[in-house]
Predicted model as a PDB file, atoms N, CA, C, CB and O in Angstrom, pLDDT in the B-factor column:
MODEL        1                                                                  
ATOM      1  N   MET A   1     -73.363  24.205 -10.965  1.00 59.00           N  
ATOM      2  CA  MET A   1     -72.558  23.731 -12.082  1.00 59.00           C  
ATOM      3  C   MET A   1     -72.763  23.985 -13.220  1.00 59.00           C  
ATOM      4  CB  MET A   1     -72.470  22.657 -12.164  1.00 59.00           C  
ATOM      5  O   MET A   1     -71.987  23.957 -14.175  1.00 59.00           O  
ATOM      6  N   ILE A   2     -74.384  24.384 -13.141  1.00 72.00           N  
ATOM      7  CA  ILE A   2     -75.210  24.683 -14.213  1.00 72.00           C  
ATOM      8  C   ILE A   2     -74.166  25.702 -15.167  1.00 72.00           C  
ATOM      9  CB  ILE A   2     -76.715  25.413 -13.634  1.00 72.00           C  
ATOM     10  O   ILE A   2     -73.820  26.634 -14.441  1.00 72.00           O  
ATOM     11  N   GLY A   3     -73.702  25.801 -16.212  1.00 73.00           N  
ATOM     12  CA  GLY A   3     -73.173  27.240 -17.258  1.00 73.00           C  
ATOM     13  C   GLY A   3     -71.666  26.544 -16.663  1.00 73.00           C  
ATOM     14  O   GLY A   3     -70.869  26.946 -17.510  1.00 73.00           O  
ATOM     15  N   THR A   4     -70.954  25.809 -15.769  1.00 79.00           N  
ATOM     16  CA  THR A   4     -69.716  25.677 -15.606  1.00 79.00           C  
ATOM     17  C   THR A   4     -69.107  25.270 -17.283  1.00 79.00           C  
ATOM     18  CB  THR A   4     -69.509  24.554 -14.360  1.00 79.00           C  
ATOM     19  O   THR A   4     -69.628  24.362 -17.930  1.00 79.00           O  
ATOM     20  N   LYS A   5     -68.177  25.937 -17.713  1.00 82.00           N  
ATOM     21  CA  LYS A   5     -67.630  25.469 -18.691  1.00 82.00           C  
ATOM     22  C   LYS A   5     -66.560  24.095 -18.348  1.00 82.00           C  
ATOM     23  CB  LYS A   5     -67.020  26.666 -19.286  1.00 82.00           C  
ATOM     24  O   LYS A   5     -65.669  24.352 -17.538  1.00 82.00           O  
ATOM     25  N   ILE A   6     -66.587  22.878 -18.827  1.00 78.00           N  
ATOM     26  CA  ILE A   6     -65.740  22.092 -18.735  1.00 78.00           C  
ATOM     27  C   ILE A   6     -64.479  22.506 -19.707  1.00 78.00           C  
ATOM     28  CB  ILE A   6     -66.364  20.875 -18.940  1.00 78.00           C  
ATOM     29  O   ILE A   6     -64.491  23.079 -20.796  1.00 78.00           O  
ATOM     30  N   GLN A   7     -63.148  21.901 -18.746  1.00 80.00           N  
ATOM     31  CA  GLN A   7     -61.823  22.185 -19.684  1.00 80.00           C  
ATOM     32  C   GLN A   7     -61.571  20.826 -19.869  1.00 80.00           C  
ATOM     33  CB  GLN A   7     -60.433  23.076 -19.025  1.00 80.00           C  
ATOM     34  O   GLN A   7     -61.565  20.053 -18.911  1.00 80.00           O  
ATOM     35  N   PRO A   8     -61.316  20.379 -21.276  1.00 76.00           N  
ATOM     36  CA  PRO A   8     -60.467  19.468 -21.371  1.00 76.00           C  
ATOM     37  C   PRO A   8     -59.178  18.650 -20.700  1.00 76.00           C  
ATOM     38  CB  PRO A   8     -60.280  19.795 -22.068  1.00 76.00           C  
ATOM     39  O   PRO A   8     -58.360  19.534 -20.444  1.00 76.00           O  
ATOM     40  N   THR A   9     -58.899  17.998 -20.498  1.00 81.00           N  
ATOM     41  CA  THR A   9     -57.690  17.571 -19.299  1.00 81.00           C  
ATOM     42  C   THR A   9     -56.935  17.122 -20.006  1.00 81.00           C  
ATOM     43  CB  THR A   9     -57.901  16.545 -18.108  1.00 81.00           C  
ATOM     44  O   THR A   9     -55.870  17.454 -19.486  1.00 81.00           O  
ATOM     45  N   ALA A  10     -56.525  16.133 -21.562  1.00 80.00           N  
ATOM     46  CA  ALA A  10     -55.519  15.646 -22.108  1.00 80.00           C  
ATOM     47  C   ALA A  10     -56.192  15.752 -23.736  1.00 80.00           C  
ATOM     48  CB  ALA A  10     -55.079  14.143 -21.410  1.00 80.00           C  
ATOM     49  O   ALA A  10     -57.079  15.052 -24.223  1.00 80.00           O  
ATOM     50  N   THR A  11     -55.591  16.640 -24.224  1.00 84.00           N  
ATOM     51  CA  THR A  11     -56.117  16.429 -26.043  1.00 84.00           C  
ATOM     52  C   THR A  11     -55.300  14.781 -26.821  1.00 84.00           C  
ATOM     53  CB  THR A  11     -55.207  18.304 -27.261  1.00 84.00           C  
ATOM     54  O   THR A  11     -54.466  13.942 -26.479  1.00 84.00           O  
ATOM     55  N   TYR A  12     -56.399  15.135 -28.285  1.00 85.00           N  
ATOM     56  CA  TYR A  12     -56.067  13.590 -27.988  1.00 85.00           C  
ATOM     57  C   TYR A  12     -54.776  13.368 -29.010  1.00 85.00           C  
ATOM     58  CB  TYR A  12     -57.534  12.412 -28.386  1.00 85.00           C  
ATOM     59  O   TYR A  12     -54.935  12.147 -29.010  1.00 85.00           O  
ATOM     60  N   GLU A  13     -53.875  13.509 -29.693  1.00 87.00           N  
ATOM     61  CA  GLU A  13     -53.072  13.222 -30.695  1.00 87.00           C  
ATOM     62  C   GLU A  13     -52.353  11.515 -30.725  1.00 87.00           C  
ATOM     63  CB  GLU A  13     -52.012  14.388 -30.570  1.00 87.00           C  
ATOM     64  O   GLU A  13     -51.480  10.831 -30.191  1.00 87.00           O  
ATOM     65  N   PRO A  14     -53.437  11.461 -31.755  1.00 89.00           N  
ATOM     66  CA  PRO A  14     -53.074  10.119 -32.787  1.00 89.00           C  
ATOM     67  C   PRO A  14     -52.253  10.395 -32.774  1.00 89.00           C  
ATOM     68  CB  PRO A  14     -53.468   9.704 -34.080  1.00 89.00           C  
ATOM     69  O   PRO A  14     -51.861  11.556 -32.884  1.00 89.00           O  
ATOM     70  N   LEU A  15     -51.343   8.982 -32.566  1.00 88.00           N  
ATOM     71  CA  LEU A  15     -50.061   8.076 -33.048  1.00 88.00           C  
ATOM     72  C   LEU A  15     -49.592   8.271 -34.310  1.00 88.00           C  
ATOM     73  CB  LEU A  15     -50.307   6.645 -33.035  1.00 88.00           C  
ATOM     74  O   LEU A  15     -49.646   9.501 -34.300  1.00 88.00           O  
ATOM     75  N   PRO A  16     -49.154   7.987 -35.435  1.00 90.00           N  
ATOM     76  CA  PRO A  16     -48.871   7.477 -36.741  1.00 90.00           C  
ATOM     77  C   PRO A  16     -49.648   6.120 -36.750  1.00 90.00           C  
ATOM     78  CB  PRO A  16     -47.260   7.327 -37.023  1.00 90.00           C  
ATOM     79  O   PRO A  16     -50.648   5.949 -37.448  1.00 90.00           O  
ATOM     80  N   TRP A  17     -49.279   5.458 -36.176  1.00 87.00           N  
ATOM     81  CA  TRP A  17     -50.457   4.051 -36.410  1.00 87.00           C  
ATOM     82  C   TRP A  17     -51.786   4.253 -36.233  1.00 87.00           C  
ATOM     83  CB  TRP A  17     -50.290   2.841 -35.410  1.00 87.00           C  
ATOM     84  O   TRP A  17     -52.419   3.528 -37.001  1.00 87.00           O  
ATOM     85  N   GLN A  18     -52.603   5.049 -35.426  1.00 88.00           N  
ATOM     86  CA  GLN A  18     -53.568   4.977 -34.720  1.00 88.00           C  
ATOM     87  C   GLN A  18     -54.387   5.663 -35.685  1.00 88.00           C  
ATOM     88  CB  GLN A  18     -53.432   5.444 -33.377  1.00 88.00           C  
ATOM     89  O   GLN A  18     -55.519   5.182 -35.643  1.00 88.00           O  
ATOM     90  N   VAL A  19     -54.270   6.795 -36.730  1.00 91.00           N  
ATOM     91  CA  VAL A  19     -54.996   7.314 -37.870  1.00 91.00           C  
ATOM     92  C   VAL A  19     -55.931   6.065 -38.813  1.00 91.00           C  
ATOM     93  CB  VAL A  19     -53.788   8.061 -38.819  1.00 91.00           C  
ATOM     94  O   VAL A  19     -57.053   5.559 -38.824  1.00 91.00           O  
ATOM     95  N   GLU A  20     -54.624   5.988 -39.553  1.00 89.00           N  
ATOM     96  CA  GLU A  20     -55.693   4.564 -39.643  1.00 89.00           C  
ATOM     97  C   GLU A  20     -56.835   4.322 -39.174  1.00 89.00           C  
ATOM     98  CB  GLU A  20     -55.280   3.533 -39.151  1.00 89.00           C  
ATOM     99  O   GLU A  20     -57.954   4.520 -39.647  1.00 89.00           O  
ATOM    100  N   ALA A  21     -56.383   3.731 -37.882  1.00 86.00           N  
ATOM    101  CA  ALA A  21     -57.832   3.271 -37.167  1.00 86.00           C  
ATOM    102  C   ALA A  21     -58.703   3.974 -36.449  1.00 86.00           C  
ATOM    103  CB  ALA A  21     -57.699   2.386 -36.323  1.00 86.00           C  
ATOM    104  O   ALA A  21     -59.606   3.854 -35.622  1.00 86.00           O  
ATOM    105  N   TRP A  22     -58.191   4.636 -36.975  1.00 85.00           N  
ATOM    106  CA  TRP A  22     -59.245   6.083 -36.224  1.00 85.00           C  
ATOM    107  C   TRP A  22     -60.444   6.327 -37.322  1.00 85.00           C  
ATOM    108  CB  TRP A  22     -58.162   7.974 -36.065  1.00 85.00           C  
ATOM    109  O   TRP A  22     -61.638   6.230 -37.037  1.00 85.00           O  
ATOM    110  N   ARG A  23     -59.870   6.701 -38.793  1.00 88.00           N  
ATOM    111  CA  ARG A  23     -60.839   6.658 -40.003  1.00 88.00           C  
ATOM    112  C   ARG A  23     -61.400   5.219 -40.023  1.00 88.00           C  
ATOM    113  CB  ARG A  23     -60.073   7.028 -41.478  1.00 88.00           C  
ATOM    114  O   ARG A  23     -62.475   5.292 -40.618  1.00 88.00           O  
ATOM    115  N   ASP A  24     -61.146   3.838 -39.616  1.00 87.00           N  
ATOM    116  CA  ASP A  24     -61.893   2.933 -40.188  1.00 87.00           C  
ATOM    117  C   ASP A  24     -63.129   2.819 -39.679  1.00 87.00           C  
ATOM    118  CB  ASP A  24     -61.341   1.847 -40.186  1.00 87.00           C  
ATOM    119  O   ASP A  24     -63.415   3.118 -38.519  1.00 87.00           O  
ATOM    120  N   LYS A  25     -64.216   2.214 -40.841  1.00 86.00           N  
ATOM    121  CA  LYS A  25     -65.764   2.842 -40.219  1.00 86.00           C  
ATOM    122  C   LYS A  25     -66.250   0.972 -39.918  1.00 86.00           C  
ATOM    123  CB  LYS A  25     -67.169   4.114 -41.894  1.00 86.00           C  
ATOM    124  O   LYS A  25     -67.356   0.612 -39.515  1.00 86.00           O  
ATOM    125  N   ALA A  26     -65.101   0.069 -40.242  1.00 86.00           N  
ATOM    126  CA  ALA A  26     -65.467  -1.311 -39.383  1.00 86.00           C  
ATOM    127  C   ALA A  26     -66.580  -1.307 -38.226  1.00 86.00           C  
ATOM    128  CB  ALA A  26     -64.140  -1.787 -38.626  1.00 86.00           C  
ATOM    129  O   ALA A  26     -66.573  -0.628 -37.199  1.00 86.00           O  
ATOM    130  N   GLN A  27     -67.533  -2.233 -38.652  1.00 82.00           N  
ATOM    131  CA  GLN A  27     -68.706  -2.373 -37.357  1.00 82.00           C  
ATOM    132  C   GLN A  27     -67.538  -2.725 -36.146  1.00 82.00           C  
ATOM    133  CB  GLN A  27     -70.171  -3.971 -37.613  1.00 82.00           C  
ATOM    134  O   GLN A  27     -67.485  -1.759 -35.384  1.00 82.00           O  
ATOM    135  N   VAL A  28     -66.622  -3.772 -35.750  1.00 82.00           N  
ATOM    136  CA  VAL A  28     -65.739  -4.218 -35.279  1.00 82.00           C  
ATOM    137  C   VAL A  28     -64.458  -3.513 -35.319  1.00 82.00           C  
ATOM    138  CB  VAL A  28     -65.746  -5.224 -35.685  1.00 82.00           C  
ATOM    139  O   VAL A  28     -63.999  -3.010 -36.345  1.00 82.00           O  
ATOM    140  N   CYS A  29     -63.923  -3.491 -34.232  1.00 80.00           N  
ATOM    141  CA  CYS A  29     -62.538  -3.407 -34.543  1.00 80.00           C  
ATOM    142  C   CYS A  29     -61.888  -3.861 -33.092  1.00 80.00           C  
ATOM    143  CB  CYS A  29     -62.091  -1.825 -35.105  1.00 80.00           C  
ATOM    144  O   CYS A  29     -62.268  -3.570 -31.958  1.00 80.00           O  
ATOM    145  N   VAL A  30     -60.742  -4.701 -33.537  1.00 83.00           N  
ATOM    146  CA  VAL A  30     -59.672  -5.550 -32.039  1.00 83.00           C  
ATOM    147  C   VAL A  30     -58.079  -4.370 -32.955  1.00 83.00           C  
ATOM    148  CB  VAL A  30     -59.348  -8.633 -32.216  1.00 83.00           C  
ATOM    149  O   VAL A  30     -58.111  -3.730 -34.006  1.00 83.00           O  
ATOM    150  N   TYR A  31     -56.954  -4.557 -31.960  1.00 83.00           N  
ATOM    151  CA  TYR A  31     -56.401  -3.843 -31.699  1.00 83.00           C  
ATOM    152  C   TYR A  31     -56.002  -5.006 -30.648  1.00 83.00           C  
ATOM    153  CB  TYR A  31     -56.917  -2.531 -31.578  1.00 83.00           C  
ATOM    154  O   TYR A  31     -56.446  -5.681 -29.720  1.00 83.00           O  
ATOM    155  N   GLY A  32     -54.390  -4.676 -31.757  1.00 83.00           N  
ATOM    156  CA  GLY A  32     -53.406  -5.753 -31.266  1.00 83.00           C  
ATOM    157  C   GLY A  32     -51.484  -5.553 -30.852  1.00 83.00           C  
ATOM    158  O   GLY A  32     -50.866  -5.705 -31.906  1.00 83.00           O  
ATOM    159  N   GLY A  33     -50.988  -5.411 -30.241  1.00 84.00           N  
ATOM    160  CA  GLY A  33     -49.423  -5.474 -30.033  1.00 84.00           C  
ATOM    161  C   GLY A  33     -48.351  -5.729 -28.834  1.00 84.00           C  
ATOM    162  O   GLY A  33     -48.371  -6.889 -28.422  1.00 84.00           O  
ATOM    163  N   SER A  34     -47.717  -5.138 -28.401  1.00 85.00           N  
ATOM    164  CA  SER A  34     -47.364  -4.659 -27.109  1.00 85.00           C  
ATOM    165  C   SER A  34     -47.688  -4.161 -26.789  1.00 85.00           C  
ATOM    166  CB  SER A  34     -46.702  -4.348 -26.740  1.00 85.00           C  
ATOM    167  O   SER A  34     -48.475  -3.511 -27.477  1.00 85.00           O  
ATOM    168  N   ALA A  35     -47.520  -3.776 -25.283  1.00 86.00           N  
ATOM    169  CA  ALA A  35     -47.943  -3.279 -23.961  1.00 86.00           C  
ATOM    170  C   ALA A  35     -47.275  -1.858 -24.240  1.00 86.00           C  
ATOM    171  CB  ALA A  35     -47.370  -4.210 -22.516  1.00 86.00           C  
ATOM    172  O   ALA A  35     -46.102  -1.995 -24.587  1.00 86.00           O  
ATOM    173  N   GLY A  36     -47.670  -0.622 -24.188  1.00 86.00           N  
ATOM    174  CA  GLY A  36     -48.088   0.837 -24.005  1.00 86.00           C  
ATOM    175  C   GLY A  36     -47.931   1.533 -25.417  1.00 86.00           C  
ATOM    176  O   GLY A  36     -47.613   2.679 -25.733  1.00 86.00           O  
ATOM    177  N   GLY A  37     -48.386   0.043 -26.387  1.00 86.00           N  
ATOM    178  CA  GLY A  37     -48.274   0.682 -27.385  1.00 86.00           C  
ATOM    179  C   GLY A  37     -49.762   1.752 -27.886  1.00 86.00           C  
ATOM    180  O   GLY A  37     -50.139   2.166 -28.983  1.00 86.00           O  
ATOM    181  N   GLY A  38     -50.156   1.865 -26.859  1.00 86.00           N  
ATOM    182  CA  GLY A  38     -51.597   3.255 -27.399  1.00 86.00           C  
ATOM    183  C   GLY A  38     -53.107   2.315 -27.659  1.00 86.00           C  
ATOM    184  O   GLY A  38     -54.216   2.846 -27.703  1.00 86.00           O  
ATOM    185  N   LYS A  39     -52.930   1.266 -27.767  1.00 87.00           N  
ATOM    186  CA  LYS A  39     -54.359   0.490 -27.489  1.00 87.00           C  
ATOM    187  C   LYS A  39     -55.334   1.350 -27.429  1.00 87.00           C  
ATOM    188  CB  LYS A  39     -54.476  -0.307 -26.206  1.00 87.00           C  
ATOM    189  O   LYS A  39     -56.048   2.095 -28.100  1.00 87.00           O  
ATOM    190  N   SER A  40     -55.123   1.007 -26.469  1.00 87.00           N  
ATOM    191  CA  SER A  40     -56.378   0.814 -24.856  1.00 87.00           C  
ATOM    192  C   SER A  40     -56.899   3.193 -24.727  1.00 87.00           C  
ATOM    193  CB  SER A  40     -54.560  -0.186 -22.209  1.00 87.00           C  
ATOM    194  O   SER A  40     -57.848   3.614 -24.066  1.00 87.00           O  
ATOM    195  N   ARG A  41     -56.128   3.922 -25.381  1.00 88.00           N  
ATOM    196  CA  ARG A  41     -56.198   5.457 -26.054  1.00 88.00           C  
ATOM    197  C   ARG A  41     -56.871   5.183 -26.738  1.00 88.00           C  
ATOM    198  CB  ARG A  41     -55.155   6.241 -26.680  1.00 88.00           C  
ATOM    199  O   ARG A  41     -58.028   5.483 -26.442  1.00 88.00           O  
ATOM    200  N   ALA A  42     -56.701   4.582 -27.846  1.00 89.00           N  
ATOM    201  CA  ALA A  42     -56.905   5.196 -29.382  1.00 89.00           C  
ATOM    202  C   ALA A  42     -58.451   3.516 -29.256  1.00 89.00           C  
ATOM    203  CB  ALA A  42     -54.726   5.054 -31.074  1.00 89.00           C  
ATOM    204  O   ALA A  42     -59.066   3.140 -30.254  1.00 89.00           O  
ATOM    205  N   ALA A  43     -58.588   3.103 -28.303  1.00 88.00           N  
ATOM    206  CA  ALA A  43     -59.553   2.239 -28.126  1.00 88.00           C  
ATOM    207  C   ALA A  43     -61.331   3.279 -27.703  1.00 88.00           C  
ATOM    208  CB  ALA A  43     -58.820   1.131 -26.774  1.00 88.00           C  
ATOM    209  O   ALA A  43     -62.430   3.463 -28.225  1.00 88.00           O  
ATOM    210  N   ALA A  44     -60.551   3.684 -26.418  1.00 89.00           N  
ATOM    211  CA  ALA A  44     -61.514   4.836 -25.865  1.00 89.00           C  
ATOM    212  C   ALA A  44     -61.431   6.302 -26.793  1.00 89.00           C  
ATOM    213  CB  ALA A  44     -61.011   5.192 -24.171  1.00 89.00           C  
ATOM    214  O   ALA A  44     -62.295   7.090 -26.408  1.00 89.00           O  
ATOM    215  N   GLU A  45     -60.837   6.680 -27.590  1.00 89.00           N  
ATOM    216  CA  GLU A  45     -60.942   7.931 -28.586  1.00 89.00           C  
ATOM    217  C   GLU A  45     -61.846   7.750 -29.313  1.00 89.00           C  
ATOM    218  CB  GLU A  45     -59.876   8.260 -29.429  1.00 89.00           C  
ATOM    219  O   GLU A  45     -62.821   8.475 -29.510  1.00 89.00           O  
ATOM    220  N   LYS A  46     -61.479   6.366 -29.943  1.00 88.00           N  
ATOM    221  CA  LYS A  46     -62.962   6.087 -30.564  1.00 88.00           C  
ATOM    222  C   LYS A  46     -64.401   5.495 -30.368  1.00 88.00           C  
ATOM    223  CB  LYS A  46     -62.779   5.558 -31.301  1.00 88.00           C  
ATOM    224  O   LYS A  46     -65.436   5.372 -31.023  1.00 88.00           O  
ATOM    225  N   ILE A  47     -64.015   5.253 -29.369  1.00 88.00           N  
ATOM    226  CA  ILE A  47     -65.602   4.646 -28.470  1.00 88.00           C  
ATOM    227  C   ILE A  47     -66.780   5.978 -28.157  1.00 88.00           C  
ATOM    228  CB  ILE A  47     -65.059   3.909 -26.481  1.00 88.00           C  
ATOM    229  O   ILE A  47     -67.999   6.102 -28.277  1.00 88.00           O  
ATOM    230  N   HIS A  48     -65.263   7.136 -27.545  1.00 88.00           N  
ATOM    231  CA  HIS A  48     -66.128   8.862 -27.274  1.00 88.00           C  
ATOM    232  C   HIS A  48     -66.558   9.020 -28.462  1.00 88.00           C  
ATOM    233  CB  HIS A  48     -65.167  10.425 -26.830  1.00 88.00           C  
ATOM    234  O   HIS A  48     -67.729   9.176 -28.809  1.00 88.00           O  
ATOM    235  N   GLY A  49     -65.321   8.971 -29.319  1.00 87.00           N  
ATOM    236  CA  GLY A  49     -66.160   9.816 -31.107  1.00 87.00           C  
ATOM    237  C   GLY A  49     -67.127   9.897 -31.393  1.00 87.00           C  
ATOM    238  O   GLY A  49     -67.745  10.844 -31.880  1.00 87.00           O  
ATOM    239  N   TYR A  50     -67.606   8.258 -30.962  1.00 88.00           N  
ATOM    240  CA  TYR A  50     -68.417   7.250 -31.787  1.00 88.00           C  
ATOM    241  C   TYR A  50     -69.660   8.125 -30.945  1.00 88.00           C  
ATOM    242  CB  TYR A  50     -68.132   5.209 -31.567  1.00 88.00           C  
ATOM    243  O   TYR A  50     -70.364   8.913 -31.576  1.00 88.00           O  
ATOM    244  N   CYS A  51     -69.822   7.946 -29.725  1.00 88.00           N  
ATOM    245  CA  CYS A  51     -70.964   8.502 -29.024  1.00 88.00           C  
ATOM    246  C   CYS A  51     -71.206   9.675 -28.745  1.00 88.00           C  
ATOM    247  CB  CYS A  51     -71.094   8.098 -28.074  1.00 88.00           C  
ATOM    248  O   CYS A  51     -72.241  10.147 -28.274  1.00 88.00           O  
ATOM    249  N   LYS A  52     -69.833  10.403 -29.155  1.00 88.00           N  
ATOM    250  CA  LYS A  52     -70.202  11.766 -29.241  1.00 88.00           C  
ATOM    251  C   LYS A  52     -71.829  12.340 -30.363  1.00 88.00           C  
ATOM    252  CB  LYS A  52     -68.671  12.388 -29.852  1.00 88.00           C  
ATOM    253  O   LYS A  52     -72.896  12.942 -30.241  1.00 88.00           O  
ATOM    254  N   LYS A  53     -70.840  11.495 -31.578  1.00 89.00           N  
ATOM    255  CA  LYS A  53     -71.741  11.728 -33.137  1.00 89.00           C  
ATOM    256  C   LYS A  53     -72.422  10.762 -32.739  1.00 89.00           C  
ATOM    257  CB  LYS A  53     -71.061  11.556 -34.839  1.00 89.00           C  
ATOM    258  O   LYS A  53     -73.328  11.523 -33.081  1.00 89.00           O  
ATOM    259  N   TYR A  54     -72.997   9.706 -32.300  1.00 89.00           N  
ATOM    260  CA  TYR A  54     -74.281   8.830 -32.255  1.00 89.00           C  
ATOM    261  C   TYR A  54     -74.429   9.457 -30.744  1.00 89.00           C  
ATOM    262  CB  TYR A  54     -74.145   6.867 -32.502  1.00 89.00           C  
ATOM    263  O   TYR A  54     -73.465   9.377 -29.983  1.00 89.00           O  
ATOM    264  N   PRO A  55     -75.700  10.109 -30.305  1.00 88.00           N  
ATOM    265  CA  PRO A  55     -76.686  10.152 -28.586  1.00 88.00           C  
ATOM    266  C   PRO A  55     -76.272   9.085 -28.056  1.00 88.00           C  
ATOM    267  CB  PRO A  55     -78.553  10.036 -28.498  1.00 88.00           C  
ATOM    268  O   PRO A  55     -75.471   8.809 -27.164  1.00 88.00           O  
ATOM    269  N   ASN A  56     -77.116   8.371 -28.922  1.00 91.00           N  
ATOM    270  CA  ASN A  56     -78.108   7.088 -28.828  1.00 91.00           C  
ATOM    271  C   ASN A  56     -77.631   5.926 -28.396  1.00 91.00           C  
ATOM    272  CB  ASN A  56     -78.669   6.712 -30.036  1.00 91.00           C  
ATOM    273  O   ASN A  56     -78.203   5.036 -27.767  1.00 91.00           O  
ATOM    274  N   ALA A  57     -75.900   6.047 -29.009  1.00 88.00           N  
ATOM    275  CA  ALA A  57     -75.124   4.288 -29.444  1.00 88.00           C  
ATOM    276  C   ALA A  57     -74.829   3.737 -28.133  1.00 88.00           C  
ATOM    277  CB  ALA A  57     -73.358   4.253 -30.452  1.00 88.00           C  
ATOM    278  O   ALA A  57     -74.292   4.323 -27.193  1.00 88.00           O  
ATOM    279  N   ALA A  58     -75.219   2.617 -28.180  1.00 88.00           N  
ATOM    280  CA  ALA A  58     -74.132   1.871 -27.565  1.00 88.00           C  
ATOM    281  C   ALA A  58     -73.554   1.194 -27.769  1.00 88.00           C  
ATOM    282  CB  ALA A  58     -74.159   1.476 -26.929  1.00 88.00           C  
ATOM    283  O   ALA A  58     -73.582   0.381 -28.692  1.00 88.00           O  
ATOM    284  N   CYS A  59     -72.209   1.464 -26.210  1.00 85.00           N  
ATOM    285  CA  CYS A  59     -70.939   1.219 -26.874  1.00 85.00           C  
ATOM    286  C   CYS A  59     -70.285  -0.129 -25.750  1.00 85.00           C  
ATOM    287  CB  CYS A  59     -69.889   2.894 -26.954  1.00 85.00           C  
ATOM    288  O   CYS A  59     -70.492  -0.233 -24.541  1.00 85.00           O  
ATOM    289  N   VAL A  60     -69.629  -0.859 -26.464  1.00 84.00           N  
ATOM    290  CA  VAL A  60     -68.988  -1.980 -25.170  1.00 84.00           C  
ATOM    291  C   VAL A  60     -67.550  -1.689 -26.062  1.00 84.00           C  
ATOM    292  CB  VAL A  60     -69.764  -4.190 -25.000  1.00 84.00           C  
ATOM    293  O   VAL A  60     -67.115  -1.300 -27.146  1.00 84.00           O  
ATOM    294  N   ALA A  61     -67.180  -2.196 -24.714  1.00 81.00           N  
ATOM    295  CA  ALA A  61     -65.661  -2.515 -25.003  1.00 81.00           C  
ATOM    296  C   ALA A  61     -65.091  -3.955 -23.885  1.00 81.00           C  
ATOM    297  CB  ALA A  61     -64.657  -0.833 -24.604  1.00 81.00           C  
ATOM    298  O   ALA A  61     -65.731  -4.484 -22.976  1.00 81.00           O  
ATOM    299  N   LEU A  62     -64.145  -4.175 -24.219  1.00 79.00           N  
ATOM    300  CA  LEU A  62     -64.035  -5.808 -23.905  1.00 79.00           C  
ATOM    301  C   LEU A  62     -62.802  -5.511 -23.463  1.00 79.00           C  
ATOM    302  CB  LEU A  62     -64.165  -7.093 -25.157  1.00 79.00           C  
ATOM    303  O   LEU A  62     -62.252  -4.440 -23.723  1.00 79.00           O  
ATOM    304  N   ARG A  63     -62.117  -6.724 -22.548  1.00 77.00           N  
ATOM    305  CA  ARG A  63     -61.478  -6.768 -22.253  1.00 77.00           C  
ATOM    306  C   ARG A  63     -60.626  -8.123 -22.022  1.00 77.00           C  
ATOM    307  CB  ARG A  63     -61.802  -6.120 -21.728  1.00 77.00           C  
ATOM    308  O   ARG A  63     -61.178  -8.669 -21.067  1.00 77.00           O  
ATOM    309  N   LYS A  64     -59.402  -9.023 -22.502  1.00 75.00           N  
ATOM    310  CA  LYS A  64     -59.442 -10.230 -21.918  1.00 75.00           C  
ATOM    311  C   LYS A  64     -58.590  -9.919 -21.325  1.00 75.00           C  
ATOM    312  CB  LYS A  64     -59.404 -11.388 -22.498  1.00 75.00           C  
ATOM    313  O   LYS A  64     -57.692  -9.077 -21.346  1.00 75.00           O  
ATOM    314  N   ALA A  65     -59.002 -10.838 -20.648  1.00 77.00           N  
ATOM    315  CA  ALA A  65     -57.899 -10.819 -18.967  1.00 77.00           C  
ATOM    316  C   ALA A  65     -57.160 -12.058 -18.429  1.00 77.00           C  
ATOM    317  CB  ALA A  65     -58.892 -10.515 -17.497  1.00 77.00           C  
ATOM    318  O   ALA A  65     -57.482 -13.226 -18.646  1.00 77.00           O  
ATOM    319  N   ARG A  66     -56.681 -11.857 -18.091  1.00 73.00           N  
ATOM    320  CA  ARG A  66     -55.312 -13.181 -17.149  1.00 73.00           C  
ATOM    321  C   ARG A  66     -55.387 -14.032 -16.788  1.00 73.00           C  
ATOM    322  CB  ARG A  66     -54.682 -13.143 -16.073  1.00 73.00           C  
ATOM    323  O   ARG A  66     -54.185 -14.300 -16.792  1.00 73.00           O  
ATOM    324  N   GLU A  67     -56.277 -15.692 -16.010  1.00 72.00           N  
ATOM    325  CA  GLU A  67     -56.916 -15.611 -14.799  1.00 72.00           C  
ATOM    326  C   GLU A  67     -55.836 -16.079 -14.185  1.00 72.00           C  
ATOM    327  CB  GLU A  67     -58.222 -16.303 -14.566  1.00 72.00           C  
ATOM    328  O   GLU A  67     -55.837 -16.231 -12.963  1.00 72.00           O  
TER     329      GLU A  67                                                      
ENDMDL                                                                          
END                                                                             
């Protein structure tokens, strides 16, 4: 695997509402809305971008679950 180039499987193209959320510099981000709106993908991409920019960062993603 050494020297193998990793090919992306899905390029991120943010939805119009996700652009402002992506550019937000707040320490805490809370997304809300109906199912299928792209909240999980937006949050995952934001965390991924942050971790790439700051390699030693510790990031936590939480999700409320029904009991």
